[in-house]
TILUMTOR-489870 format. One record per residue: residue number from 1; x, y, z of N, C-alpha, C in turn. Coordinates in steps of 0.02 Angstrom, whole numbers, always signed. Layout:
BEGIN
+-----+--------+--------+--------+--------+--------+--------+--------+--------+--------+
:  nr :   n_px :   n_py :   n_pz :  ca_px :  ca_py :  ca_pz :   c_px :   c_py :   c_pz :
+-----+--------+--------+--------+--------+--------+--------+--------+--------+--------+
: NUM :      X :      Y :      Z :      X :      Y :      Z :      X :      Y :      Z :
...
+-----+--------+--------+--------+--------+--------+--------+--------+--------+--------+
***
This chain:
BEGIN
+-----+--------+--------+--------+--------+--------+--------+--------+--------+--------+
:  nr :   n_px :   n_py :   n_pz :  ca_px :  ca_py :  ca_pz :   c_px :   c_py :   c_pz :
+-----+--------+--------+--------+--------+--------+--------+--------+--------+--------+
:   1 :   +700 :    -10 :   -861 :   +676 :    -24 :   -782 :   +645 :    +48 :   -773 :
:   2 :   +579 :    +29 :   -731 :   +524 :    +52 :   -743 :   +552 :    +99 :   -665 :
:   3 :   +528 :   +180 :   -684 :   +544 :   +217 :   -610 :   +504 :   +215 :   -567 :
:   4 :   +521 :   +203 :   -472 :   +441 :   +197 :   -466 :   +412 :   +262 :   -426 :
:   5 :   +363 :   +251 :   -425 :   +330 :   +320 :   -409 :   +367 :   +340 :   -338 :
:   6 :   +371 :   +425 :   -319 :   +395 :   +433 :   -252 :   +307 :   +407 :   -217 :
:   7 :   +322 :   +389 :   -141 :   +251 :   +392 :    -95 :   +299 :   +456 :    -34 :
:   8 :   +281 :   +472 :    -21 :   +246 :   +531 :    +46 :   +178 :   +493 :    +95 :
:   9 :   +224 :   +496 :   +140 :   +195 :   +451 :   +229 :   +186 :   +491 :   +247 :
:  10 :   +137 :   +500 :   +305 :   +110 :   +559 :   +387 :    +84 :   +518 :   +402 :
:  11 :   +114 :   +483 :   +457 :    +92 :   +437 :   +520 :    +77 :   +486 :   +584 :
:  12 :     +5 :   +469 :   +630 :    -26 :   +472 :   +686 :    -24 :   +373 :   +730 :
:  13 :     -5 :   +411 :   +775 :    +14 :   +355 :   +819 :    -79 :   +363 :   +883 :
:  14 :    -79 :   +294 :   +868 :   -150 :   +270 :   +907 :   -154 :   +240 :   +969 :
:  15 :   -189 :   +256 :  +1012 :   -189 :   +236 :  +1083 :   -182 :   +180 :  +1088 :
:  16 :   -206 :   +129 :  +1030 :   -162 :    +30 :  +1057 :    -89 :    +57 :  +1044 :
:  17 :    -69 :    +87 :  +1043 :     +8 :   +116 :  +1014 :    +59 :    +99 :   +935 :
:  18 :    -20 :    +53 :   +902 :    -12 :    +57 :   +814 :     +4 :   +118 :   +801 :
:  19 :    +10 :   +133 :   +731 :    +47 :   +188 :   +684 :    -17 :   +168 :   +625 :
:  20 :    -61 :   +238 :   +625 :    -90 :   +237 :   +570 :    -45 :   +266 :   +496 :
:  21 :    -33 :   +245 :   +475 :    -10 :   +298 :   +389 :    -33 :   +306 :   +344 :
:  22 :    -67 :   +393 :   +338 :    -55 :   +371 :   +261 :    -44 :   +399 :   +233 :
:  23 :    -20 :   +365 :   +165 :    +27 :   +386 :   +107 :    +10 :   +431 :    +58 :
:  24 :    +46 :   +440 :    +40 :    +10 :   +476 :    -46 :    +81 :   +445 :   -122 :
:  25 :    +40 :   +399 :   -156 :    +80 :   +394 :   -208 :    +81 :   +454 :   -266 :
:  26 :   +146 :   +495 :   -275 :   +147 :   +538 :   -314 :   +165 :   +490 :   -412 :
:  27 :   +113 :   +466 :   -433 :   +127 :   +455 :   -492 :    +78 :   +502 :   -554 :
:  28 :   +112 :   +517 :   -605 :    +77 :   +555 :   -649 :    +28 :   +539 :   -656 :
:  29 :    +18 :   +464 :   -688 :    -22 :   +448 :   -757 :    -77 :   +415 :   -687 :
:  30 :    -66 :   +379 :   -611 :   -135 :   +356 :   -571 :    -99 :   +386 :   -507 :
:  31 :   -108 :   +453 :   -473 :    -79 :   +470 :   -409 :   -139 :   +423 :   -367 :
:  32 :   -121 :   +405 :   -325 :   -157 :   +346 :   -258 :   -158 :   +381 :   -215 :
:  33 :   -185 :   +368 :   -139 :   -186 :   +384 :    -76 :   -197 :   +322 :    -14 :
:  34 :   -185 :   +320 :    +31 :   -227 :   +267 :    +59 :   -180 :   +261 :   +130 :
:  35 :   -199 :   +209 :   +161 :   -194 :   +204 :   +252 :   -135 :   +135 :   +240 :
:  36 :   -128 :   +139 :   +277 :    -89 :    +65 :   +315 :    -78 :    +61 :   +389 :
:  37 :   -130 :     +8 :   +421 :    -80 :     +7 :   +500 :    -28 :    -18 :   +517 :
:  38 :     +1 :     +3 :   +550 :    +68 :    -29 :   +557 :    +86 :    -38 :   +645 :
:  39 :   +141 :   -121 :   +651 :   +101 :    -93 :   +736 :   +184 :   -108 :   +777 :
:  40 :   +188 :    -66 :   +806 :   +260 :    -65 :   +842 :   +292 :    +29 :   +804 :
:  41 :   +331 :    +27 :   +822 :   +391 :    +56 :   +800 :   +424 :    +37 :   +727 :
:  42 :   +466 :    +48 :   +695 :   +451 :    +44 :   +618 :   +506 :    +90 :   +599 :
:  43 :   +564 :   +106 :   +561 :   +602 :   +149 :   +530 :   +552 :   +149 :   +443 :
:  44 :   +536 :   +232 :   +445 :   +512 :   +242 :   +383 :   +522 :   +207 :   +298 :
:  45 :   +582 :   +185 :   +297 :   +597 :   +145 :   +233 :   +562 :    +96 :   +233 :
:  46 :   +556 :    +14 :   +290 :   +525 :    -31 :   +295 :   +450 :     +2 :   +297 :
:  47 :   +408 :    +48 :   +309 :   +368 :    +49 :   +314 :   +335 :    +71 :   +209 :
:  48 :   +393 :   +112 :   +191 :   +382 :   +142 :   +111 :   +389 :    +55 :    +61 :
:  49 :   +442 :    +34 :   +100 :   +438 :    -63 :    +79 :   +388 :    -89 :    +61 :
:  50 :   +350 :    -81 :   +122 :   +307 :   -102 :   +137 :   +223 :   -105 :    +90 :
:  51 :   +223 :    -29 :    +95 :   +181 :    -30 :    +56 :   +155 :    -30 :    -19 :
:  52 :   +232 :    -21 :    -54 :   +263 :    -30 :   -104 :   +239 :   -106 :   -149 :
:  53 :   +260 :   -193 :    -76 :   +219 :   -222 :   -100 :   +196 :   -233 :   -102 :
:  54 :   +113 :   -218 :    -50 :    +60 :   -215 :    -71 :    +28 :   -199 :   -124 :
:  55 :    +55 :   -152 :   -150 :    +35 :   -117 :   -194 :    +49 :   -168 :   -239 :
:  56 :   +101 :   -194 :   -248 :   +149 :   -218 :   -297 :    +59 :   -287 :   -321 :
:  57 :    +73 :   -324 :   -263 :     +8 :   -375 :   -234 :    -33 :   -376 :   -263 :
:  58 :    -66 :   -300 :   -271 :   -119 :   -298 :   -271 :   -130 :   -295 :   -335 :
:  59 :    -76 :   -259 :   -367 :    -96 :   -258 :   -446 :    -88 :   -322 :   -504 :
:  60 :    -42 :   -375 :   -458 :    -58 :   -431 :   -503 :    -94 :   -468 :   -466 :
:  61 :   -127 :   -451 :   -429 :   -213 :   -501 :   -433 :   -255 :   -477 :   -493 :
:  62 :   -245 :   -425 :   -477 :   -289 :   -388 :   -543 :   -284 :   -412 :   -607 :
:  63 :   -213 :   -417 :   -615 :   -208 :   -446 :   -679 :   -205 :   -502 :   -679 :
:  64 :   -225 :   -549 :   -625 :   -228 :   -615 :   -638 :   -339 :   -648 :   -643 :
:  65 :   -354 :   -591 :   -603 :   -412 :   -585 :   -592 :   -436 :   -567 :   -688 :
:  66 :   -407 :   -521 :   -686 :   -443 :   -467 :   -760 :   -431 :   -566 :   -822 :
:  67 :   -384 :   -591 :   -797 :   -376 :   -660 :   -857 :   -414 :   -711 :   -819 :
:  68 :   -458 :   -716 :   -782 :   -509 :   -771 :   -756 :   -483 :   -805 :   -726 :
:  69 :   -425 :   -794 :   -685 :   -377 :   -862 :   -651 :   -403 :   -862 :   -600 :
:  70 :   -420 :   -908 :   -560 :   -436 :   -929 :   -493 :   -366 :   -918 :   -441 :
:  71 :   -304 :   -947 :   -455 :   -259 :   -917 :   -430 :   -226 :   -868 :   -372 :
:  72 :   -270 :   -783 :   -363 :   -262 :   -754 :   -343 :   -229 :   -743 :   -282 :
:  73 :   -169 :   -734 :   -270 :   -140 :   -730 :   -193 :   -174 :   -669 :   -145 :
:  74 :   -228 :   -627 :   -167 :   -257 :   -549 :   -154 :   -296 :   -584 :   -117 :
:  75 :   -314 :   -573 :    -44 :   -351 :   -558 :    +38 :   -381 :   -488 :    +45 :
:  76 :   -443 :   -503 :    +87 :   -455 :   -439 :    +79 :   -395 :   -428 :   +160 :
:  77 :   -393 :   -374 :   +154 :   -323 :   -364 :   +228 :   -359 :   -293 :   +241 :
:  78 :   -371 :   -312 :   +311 :   -412 :   -241 :   +334 :   -378 :   -176 :   +365 :
:  79 :   -320 :   -188 :   +356 :   -239 :   -157 :   +371 :   -205 :    -97 :   +315 :
:  80 :   -227 :   -110 :   +280 :   -203 :    -74 :   +232 :   -278 :    -63 :   +159 :
:  81 :   -278 :     -4 :   +149 :   -341 :    +44 :    +95 :   -283 :    +78 :    +79 :
:  82 :   -298 :    +74 :     -4 :   -299 :   +109 :    -75 :   -330 :   +115 :   -104 :
:  83 :   -351 :   +195 :   -128 :   -387 :   +232 :   -165 :   -353 :   +286 :   -238 :
:  84 :   -393 :   +272 :   -276 :   -347 :   +316 :   -338 :   -382 :   +379 :   -324 :
:  85 :   -344 :   +430 :   -336 :   -356 :   +505 :   -309 :   -387 :   +524 :   -366 :
+-----+--------+--------+--------+--------+--------+--------+--------+--------+--------+
***
């Protein structure tokens, strides 16, 4: 079983009522950080689960693109940004 990296989050309430969540993925091999726009109030565990799901989807899509597959499920998502640290 693969150990999932630890994710830390910091949330900022926006004037629109949404939350801007800055997250840090503490992985020894590939440390990353990013932002997620969350609508309304949600539990911290739900936000972390959503971050993990989106990162997994992005990684699967990159694998598909590397195999020259045109069935990629990834689409531009302007509510989720991921960067390498």
